C-alpha positions in Angstrom: 76.7 -5.9 -13.2 74.8 -6.2 -9.9 72.4 -3.5 -11.0 71.0 -6.0 -14.1 69.9 -8.1 -10.9 67.2 -5.2 -10.2 66.0 -5.0 -13.9 63.2 -7.5 -14.9 63.8 -10.2 -17.5 61.8 -9.8 -20.6 60.7 -13.3 -21.3 57.8 -14.3 -24.7 56.7 -10.5 -23.6 56.7 -11.4 -19.9 58.3 -9.1 -17.7 59.9 -11.8 -14.7 62.0 -10.1 -11.8 65.4 -11.2 -11.6 65.2 -12.3 -7.8 62.3 -14.9 -7.2 61.7 -16.4 -3.8 61.9 -20.0 -4.8 58.8 -23.3 -4.9 58.9 -24.5 -1.2 56.4 -27.2 -1.1 54.4 -26.7 2.7 56.0 -23.8 2.8 54.8 -21.4 0.0 51.1 -20.8 0.6 48.5 -19.8 2.7 49.5 -17.0 4.9 53.1 -17.4 3.7 51.7 -15.9 0.6 50.1 -13.0 2.2 52.7 -12.1 4.9 55.4 -11.8 2.5 53.3 -10.0 -0.4 52.0 -7.5 1.9 55.1 -6.6 3.4 56.8 -6.3 -0.3 59.3 -8.9 0.5 58.6 -10.6 -2.8 58.2 -9.5 -6.5 56.7 -12.5 -7.8 55.5 -16.0 -6.7 56.7 -19.1 -7.8 54.8 -22.2 -6.8 55.5 -25.2 -5.7 54.7 -28.3 -7.7 51.5 -29.7 -8.6 51.7 -33.1 -9.4 49.8 -33.9 -12.4 49.1 -38.2 -12.2 45.7 -39.7 -13.4 44.5 -37.0 -15.4 44.3 -33.5 -16.0 42.9 -31.2 -13.1 39.6 -29.8 -13.8 39.7 -25.8 -14.0 38.0 -25.3 -11.0 40.5 -27.2 -9.4 43.4 -25.5 -11.2 41.8 -21.9 -10.1 41.2 -23.1 -6.6 45.1 -24.0 -5.9 46.3 -21.0 -8.1 44.4 -18.4 -6.7 46.2 -18.0 -3.5 49.0 -16.7 -5.5 47.1 -14.6 -8.1 45.3 -12.8 -5.0 48.4 -11.2 -4.4 48.7 -9.2 -7.5 52.0 -9.9 -8.1 53.2 -12.3 -11.5 52.9 -16.2 -10.5 55.2 -18.8 -12.4 53.0 -21.9 -11.9 55.4 -25.3 -11.1 53.9 -28.7 -12.4 55.2 -32.5 -12.3 54.5 -35.7 -13.5 55.1 -38.2 -16.4 52.1 -38.2 -18.8 53.5 -35.1 -21.7 50.0 -34.3 -22.9 48.6 -34.0 -18.8 51.0 -31.8 -18.5 50.4 -29.4 -21.6 47.1 -29.7 -21.2 47.5 -28.5 -17.6 50.0 -26.0 -18.6 47.3 -24.5 -21.8 44.6 -24.0 -18.3 47.0 -22.7 -15.8 47.9 -20.0 -18.4 43.7 -19.4 -19.3 43.2 -19.0 -15.3 46.2 -15.9 -15.0 49.5 -17.4 -14.5 52.6 -15.0 -15.9 54.5 -18.4 -16.2 54.7 -22.2 -16.0 57.6 -24.4 -15.2 58.4 -28.1 -15.8 59.3 -29.7 -12.3 62.4 -31.8 -13.1 64.6 -31.5 -10.1 62.6 -32.6 -7.2 65.0 -35.3 -5.2 61.9 -36.3 -2.9 61.9 -40.3 -2.6 58.4 -40.8 -2.9 58.5 -38.4 -6.1 61.3 -40.4 -7.1 59.8 -44.1 -7.2 56.8 -42.5 -8.8 58.8 -41.6 -11.7 58.5 -37.8 -11.6 60.3 -34.8 -10.5 64.2 -35.4 -10.7 63.8 -39.1 -12.2 63.0 -37.2 -15.1 67.1 -36.7 -15.5 67.8 -40.2 -16.4 65.3 -39.2 -19.8 66.9 -36.3 -21.1 64.8 -37.0 -24.6 61.3 -37.2 -22.5 62.5 -33.4 -21.3 63.0 -31.9 -24.2 59.9 -33.7 -26.2 57.3 -32.2 -23.6 58.9 -29.2 -23.7 58.4 -29.4 -27.5 54.4 -30.3 -26.4 54.3 -27.5 -24.0 55.0 -25.3 -26.5 52.6 -26.2 -29.0 49.7 -26.3 -27.1 50.5 -22.9 -25.1 52.0 -21.1 -27.9 54.1 -17.9 -27.1 53.9 -18.0 -23.2 56.5 -17.7 -20.9 58.1 -21.9 -20.7 60.6 -22.6 -17.6 62.0 -26.0 -17.1 63.6 -26.7 -13.4 66.7 -29.3 -13.2 69.4 -30.4 -11.1 72.8 -30.5 -12.6 72.9 -34.5 -13.5 70.6 -37.2 -11.4 73.7 -39.5 -10.3 76.7 -37.0 -11.4 77.4 -33.5 -12.9 79.3 -35.6 -15.9 75.3 -35.5 -17.4 75.6 -32.0 -17.6 76.4 -31.7 -21.4 73.5 -34.2 -22.1 70.9 -32.5 -20.0 71.9 -29.0 -21.9 71.8 -30.8 -25.4 68.1 -31.7 -24.3 67.4 -28.1 -23.1 69.0 -26.5 -26.2 66.1 -28.9 -28.4 63.6 -28.5 -25.9 64.2 -24.5 -26.1 62.3 -23.5 -23.0 62.2 -19.3 -22.1 64.0 -19.8 -18.7 66.3 -22.9 -17.1 66.4 -23.0 -13.4 69.3 -25.1 -11.9 69.9 -26.0 -8.5 73.4 -27.0 -9.0 73.5 -30.2 -6.7 72.6 -33.7 -8.4 69.5 -35.7 -7.4 71.5 -38.1 -5.5 73.4 -35.8 -3.6 70.5 -34.4 -2.0 70.8 -31.3 -0.2 74.4 -32.5 1.2 77.5 -30.1 0.7 79.4 -29.9 -2.5 82.2 -27.7 -3.6 81.8 -27.4 -7.1 78.5 -25.9 -7.4 79.1 -22.5 -8.6 81.4 -23.9 -11.3 77.9 -26.4 -12.7 76.2 -23.6 -12.9 79.3 -21.9 -15.4 79.3 -25.2 -17.3 75.6 -24.5 -18.1 76.2 -21.3 -19.0 79.1 -22.0 -21.3 76.4 -25.0 -23.2 73.4 -22.5 -23.0 74.9 -19.2 -23.6 71.1 -17.8 -25.3 69.2 -19.3 -22.8 67.8 -17.2 -19.7 69.5 -19.1 -16.8 68.7 -18.5 -13.1 70.4 -20.6 -10.6 69.8 -21.7 -6.9 71.2 -23.5 -4.4 72.6 -22.5 -0.6 71.7 -18.9 -0.9 71.3 -17.5 3.0 72.6 -14.2 2.2 73.3 -11.4 0.2 76.7 -12.4 -0.1 75.8 -16.0 -1.2 73.4 -14.0 -4.0 75.8 -11.7 -5.5 79.0 -14.8 -5.4 76.5 -16.7 -7.2 75.1 -14.4 -9.8 78.8 -13.1 -11.1 80.5 -16.2 -10.6 78.4 -18.3 -12.8 77.8 -15.0 -14.7 73.9 -16.3 -14.6 70.4 -14.2 -15.1 68.8 -14.4 -12.1 68.3 -16.2 -8.8 65.6 -18.4 -7.1 66.0 -18.0 -3.2 64.5 -20.9 -1.5 65.4 -21.7 2.0 67.3 -19.3 2.7 64.2 -17.4 3.2 63.4 -19.1 6.3 65.9 -17.5 8.5 65.5 -14.2 6.8 62.9 -13.6 5.1 63.6 -10.0 4.3 66.4 -11.7 2.1 65.5 -10.9 -1.5 64.8 -7.2 -0.5 68.3 -7.4 1.1 69.7 -8.7 -2.0 68.6 -6.0 -3.9 69.8 -3.6 -1.4 73.3 -4.9 -1.4 73.1 -4.7 -5.3 72.6 -0.6 -4.6 75.6 -0.6 -2.2 72.7 -0.1 0.9 73.9 -2.5 3.9 70.9 -4.4 4.8 69.3 -3.9 8.3 68.8 -7.1 10.3 64.9 -7.6 11.1 64.1 -6.8 13.7 62.5 -9.1 17.0 59.4 -7.1 16.6 59.0 -7.7 13.1 59.9 -11.1 13.3 56.9 -11.6 16.2 54.6 -9.7 13.6 55.3 -11.6 10.5 54.8 -14.5 12.8 51.5 -13.5 13.4 50.5 -13.0 10.3 51.3 -16.5 9.4 49.8 -17.7 12.7 46.1 -15.7 11.3 43.3 -18.3 11.0 42.3 -18.2 7.5 41.0 -20.1 5.0 41.3 -24.1 5.6 42.9 -23.0 8.8 40.8 -23.0 12.0 42.1 -21.1 15.3 42.2 -24.8 16.4 44.2 -25.6 13.6 48.0 -27.2 14.7 50.6 -24.3 14.9 53.0 -26.6 13.5 54.0 -24.4 10.3 54.5 -21.3 12.3 57.0 -23.2 14.8 59.0 -23.9 12.1 59.4 -20.3 11.0 59.7 -19.7 14.8 62.4 -22.2 15.2 64.7 -20.5 12.2 63.9 -17.0 13.1 64.6 -17.1 16.6 65.8 -20.8 17.3 64.8 -23.9 19.1 66.0 -22.8 22.1 64.4 -19.6 22.4 61.7 -18.7 25.6 59.0 -17.6 22.2 59.8 -21.2 20.7 59.1 -23.1 23.5 56.1 -21.0 24.7 54.6 -21.9 21.0 55.5 -25.4 21.7 53.1 -25.1 24.5 50.4 -23.6 22.9 49.9 -26.0 19.9 47.0 -24.5 17.8 46.7 -20.9 16.1 44.3 -19.3 18.0 46.3 -19.4 20.9 49.5 -18.7 19.0 47.9 -15.9 17.2 46.6 -14.2 20.7 50.0 -14.6 22.5 51.8 -13.3 19.5 49.6 -10.1 19.3 50.2 -9.7 23.3 53.9 -9.6 22.8 53.6 -6.9 19.8 51.3 -4.5 22.4 54.4 -4.9 25.0 56.5 -1.6 24.8 
């Protein structure tokens, strides 16, 4: 059964890997895309959400947003979020024209700012809106890969049957479920896998991917087997082990993963710190610091040194010097 995770799933004639990097706002962009892609640590991309509010973005803006992911040469699922169904549908149509392999409707984000504007997880309070919006996306986009990302309810997992009914009516090709509710945010819960199993029971014919607290290959394989889902989205676990998706694939083959070496971590951080479009040598190194904290720990000498350096240029130079040491 575990070998199935290594095979792509075919949705609307689009082959999508079953092991995918989850969308992480503020992380899955820029140098992170190129650093992960060049190492073969991902086999597709799932973008953070693009908020659609006052109007449908122009093609040029959508192209500019999508291009860094397309440049990886990997399939790209573009995630959109908003409350205006017509605008979302037209945006999805344009994203497919620009080369997206799939479009995902975000009905899951628990950010207080997003909720205050009626988007993301707030949409779970209106299951009928979800189904109607998905049907409109289908009308606009035809036989293209459409996905929906939700949580296991807004207030309570007791909402699962109603949400499942809405998804059954909306007929996305793929449903991704984070097993917490919106109100639970990211707090620990004891029954996450049971919630995913409930979705599986209610939607046996819908491709279902799970996410939530996947930090090790063991976490991934337990979720996949116990919930009987079709694939996995791995997000925050990539911050402490950027090679996690590949490690999961190795575990599926019975091959014990080898921990990422210190040198590999430094090389990865250096690629993240490389000045590029939109980020000059004088740009703050806060993004690199965040990854350094998860890879080496906030008490490490390397982290302390990067705090002192502050900017991308000096950070790039310093990490390069470390790599030159025997």
